FIPAMI-256035 format. One record per atom (N, C-alpha, C, O): x, y negated, z negated; atom name. Coordinates in pm, whole numbers, plus 50000, padded with zeros to 5 digits. Layout:
! residues N
[[X,Y,Z],"CA"]
...
***
This chain:
! residues 64
[[14409,64209,52999],"N"]
[[14407,64072,53043],"CA"]
[[14547,64037,53093],"C"]
[[14648,64077,53035],"O"]
[[14549,63964,53199],"N"]
[[14677,63923,53254],"CA"]
[[14678,63773,53276],"C"]
[[14636,63725,53382],"O"]
[[14727,63696,53177],"N"]
[[14730,63552,53196],"CA"]
[[14840,63514,53293],"C"]
[[14954,63560,53282],"O"]
[[14806,63429,53389],"N"]
[[14903,63378,53483],"CA"]
[[14927,63231,53451],"C"]
[[14836,63162,53405],"O"]
[[15046,63186,53474],"N"]
[[15083,63049,53441],"CA"]
[[14985,62950,53503],"C"]
[[14970,62944,53625],"O"]
[[14919,62873,53418],"N"]
[[14828,62771,53466],"CA"]
[[14692,62821,53510],"C"]
[[14613,62743,53564],"O"]
[[14662,62948,53491],"N"]
[[14534,63004,53533],"CA"]
[[14468,63080,53418],"C"]
[[14533,63113,53318],"O"]
[[14340,63105,53434],"N"]
[[14266,63183,53334],"CA"]
[[14311,63329,53338],"C"]
[[14352,63377,53444],"O"]
[[14303,63400,53224],"N"]
[[14336,63543,53224],"CA"]
[[14245,63621,53319],"C"]
[[14129,63584,53340],"O"]
[[14298,63728,53374],"N"]
[[14222,63814,53464],"CA"]
[[14226,63956,53412],"C"]
[[14325,64000,53354],"O"]
[[14116,64027,53432],"N"]
[[14112,64168,53395],"CA"]
[[14166,64249,53512],"C"]
[[14120,64234,53625],"O"]
[[14262,64334,53484],"N"]
[[14322,64418,53588],"CA"]
[[14272,64560,53570],"C"]
[[14310,64628,53475],"O"]
[[14187,64606,53660],"N"]
[[14129,64739,53647],"CA"]
[[14204,64844,53728],"C"]
[[14229,64953,53678],"O"]
[[14240,64813,53850],"N"]
[[14303,64914,53937],"CA"]
[[14440,64955,53886],"C"]
[[14481,65070,53903],"O"]
[[14511,64862,53822],"N"]
[[14647,64890,53778],"CA"]
[[14654,65003,53675],"C"]
[[14755,65073,53667],"O"]
[[14549,65021,53598],"N"]
[[14555,65127,53496],"CA"]
[[14545,65266,53556],"C"]
[[14575,65364,53489],"O"]
[[14503,65276,53681],"N"]
[[14492,65407,53746],"CA"]
[[14621,65448,53817],"C"]
[[14630,65559,53869],"O"]
[[14718,65361,53820],"N"]
[[14844,65395,53887],"CA"]
[[14922,65496,53803],"C"]
[[14920,65489,53680],"O"]
[[14989,65589,53867],"N"]
[[15066,65689,53792],"CA"]
[[15171,65624,53702],"C"]
[[15245,65535,53743],"O"]
[[15175,65671,53579],"N"]
[[15276,65624,53485],"CA"]
[[15247,65491,53420],"C"]
[[15331,65439,53346],"O"]
[[15130,65434,53445],"N"]
[[15101,65303,53384],"CA"]
[[15058,65321,53238],"C"]
[[14990,65418,53204],"O"]
[[15098,65227,53154],"N"]
[[15061,65224,53013],"CA"]
[[15008,65086,52981],"C"]
[[15059,64986,53032],"O"]
[[14907,65081,52897],"N"]
[[14855,64954,52849],"CA"]
[[14920,64925,52714],"C"]
[[14912,65006,52622],"O"]
[[14983,64810,52704],"N"]
[[15049,64773,52579],"CA"]
[[15000,64637,52532],"C"]
[[14950,64557,52610],"O"]
[[15015,64613,52401],"N"]
[[14973,64486,52344],"CA"]
[[15089,64387,52351],"C"]
[[15191,64413,52415],"O"]
[[15071,64273,52283],"N"]
[[15172,64166,52285],"CA"]
[[15305,64212,52229],"C"]
[[15410,64155,52261],"O"]
[[15303,64316,52145],"N"]
[[15425,64366,52083],"CA"]
[[15487,64482,52161],"C"]
[[15587,64540,52118],"O"]
[[15428,64515,52275],"N"]
[[15479,64625,52356],"CA"]
[[15435,64761,52306],"C"]
[[15492,64863,52345],"O"]
[[15332,64766,52220],"N"]
[[15281,64892,52167],"CA"]
[[15158,64936,52244],"C"]
[[15068,64856,52272],"O"]
[[15155,65062,52278],"N"]
[[15039,65118,52347],"CA"]
[[14919,65117,52253],"C"]
[[14932,65159,52137],"O"]
[[14802,65070,52300],"N"]
[[14687,65058,52212],"CA"]
[[14561,65126,52262],"C"]
[[14458,65123,52195],"O"]
[[14567,65189,52379],"N"]
[[14449,65253,52434],"CA"]
[[14492,65371,52522],"C"]
[[14599,65369,52582],"O"]
[[14407,65472,52527],"N"]
[[14428,65584,52617],"CA"]
[[14378,65540,52755],"C"]
[[14259,65516,52772],"O"]
[[14466,65530,52851],"N"]
[[14431,65480,52983],"CA"]
[[14334,65571,53058],"C"]
[[14276,65529,53158],"O"]
[[14315,65694,53012],"N"]
[[14228,65789,53081],"CA"]
[[14081,65778,53040],"C"]
[[13996,65845,53099],"O"]
[[14049,65695,52940],"N"]
[[13909,65682,52898],"CA"]
[[13829,65612,53008],"C"]
[[13885,65550,53097],"O"]
[[13696,65623,53000],"N"]
[[13609,65560,53098],"CA"]
[[13619,65409,53094],"C"]
[[13669,65351,52997],"O"]
[[13572,65345,53201],"N"]
[[13583,65199,53210],"CA"]
[[13512,65127,53096],"C"]
[[13563,65027,53046],"O"]
[[13396,65176,53056],"N"]
[[13321,65110,52949],"CA"]
[[13398,65116,52817],"C"]
[[13414,65014,52750],"O"]
[[13446,65234,52780],"N"]
[[13525,65250,52657],"CA"]
[[13654,65169,52664],"C"]
[[13695,65107,52566],"O"]
[[13716,65171,52780],"N"]
[[13840,65096,52798],"CA"]
[[13815,64946,52778],"C"]
[[13888,64880,52704],"O"]
[[13712,64894,52842],"N"]
[[13679,64753,52830],"CA"]
[[13645,64713,52688],"C"]
[[13686,64608,52640],"O"]
[[13569,64799,52619],"N"]
[[13534,64771,52480],"CA"]
[[13658,64768,52391],"C"]
[[13669,64684,52302],"O"]
[[13750,64859,52415],"N"]
[[13874,64863,52338],"CA"]
[[13956,64737,52361],"C"]
[[14010,64680,52266],"O"]
[[13966,64695,52486],"N"]
[[14042,64573,52518],"CA"]
[[13978,64452,52451],"C"]
[[14048,64369,52392],"O"]
[[13845,64440,52459],"N"]
[[13776,64327,52397],"CA"]
[[13790,64330,52245],"C"]
[[13811,64226,52183],"O"]
[[13779,64448,52185],"N"]
[[13798,64460,52040],"CA"]
[[13938,64416,52001],"C"]
[[13958,64346,51901],"O"]
[[14035,64456,52081],"N"]
[[14174,64420,52053],"CA"]
[[14193,64269,52061],"C"]
[[14262,64209,51978],"O"]
[[14131,64207,52161],"N"]
[[14140,64062,52176],"CA"]
[[14078,63990,52056],"C"]
[[14131,63890,52009],"O"]
[[13965,64043,52006],"N"]
[[13900,63983,51889],"CA"]
[[13991,63991,51767],"C"]
[[14001,63896,51690],"O"]
[[14055,64105,51750],"N"]
[[14146,64125,51636],"CA"]
[[14261,64025,51644],"C"]
[[14297,63962,51544],"O"]
[[14319,64011,51761],"N"]
[[14431,63918,51779],"CA"]
[[14386,63775,51754],"C"]
[[14457,63699,51688],"O"]
[[14269,63737,51805],"N"]
[[14218,63601,51785],"CA"]
[[14191,63574,51637],"C"]
[[14221,63465,51587],"O"]
[[14133,63671,51567],"N"]
[[14105,63655,51425],"CA"]
[[14235,63639,51346],"C"]
[[14246,63554,51257],"O"]
[[14332,63722,51379],"N"]
[[14461,63715,51309],"CA"]
[[14528,63580,51335],"C"]
[[14582,63520,51242],"O"]
[[14524,63533,51457],"N"]
[[14585,63404,51491],"CA"]
[[14516,63290,51416],"C"]
[[14582,63198,51368],"O"]
[[14384,63295,51407],"N"]
[[14310,63192,51335],"CA"]
[[14348,63191,51187],"C"]
[[14362,63085,51126],"O"]
[[14363,63309,51130],"N"]
[[14403,63319,50988],"CA"]
[[14543,63261,50968],"C"]
[[14570,63191,50871],"O"]
[[14631,63291,51061],"N"]
[[14769,63239,51052],"CA"]
[[14769,63087,51055],"C"]
[[14841,63023,50979],"O"]
[[14688,63030,51144],"N"]
[[14681,62884,51156],"CA"]
[[14624,62820,51030],"C"]
[[14672,62716,50984],"O"]
[[14520,62883,50975],"N"]
[[14455,62823,50857],"CA"]
[[14544,62832,50733],"C"]
[[14535,62745,50646],"O"]
[[14628,62932,50723],"N"]
[[14714,62945,50605],"CA"]
[[14842,62862,50619],"C"]
[[14908,62833,50519],"O"]
[[14877,62826,50742],"N"]
[[15001,62749,50761],"CA"]
[[14977,62598,50752],"C"]
[[15072,62520,50747],"O"]
[[14851,62557,50749],"N"]
[[14820,62413,50745],"CA"]
[[14825,62358,50605],"C"]
[[14802,62239,50585],"O"]
***
């Protein structure tokens, strides 16, 4: 996902096929093998987003 200022996030598919590209999370850590098929790649990205959203929700509920 690539959030742009003031716009909804966009899925970038072509960029992962560029030589030397790596997919990293918010912490700059690689979280997926870029060579996997599109379906597996998409599922991994969505799973990662769910994990991040769940963690953020927990952080908010414990800080209130």
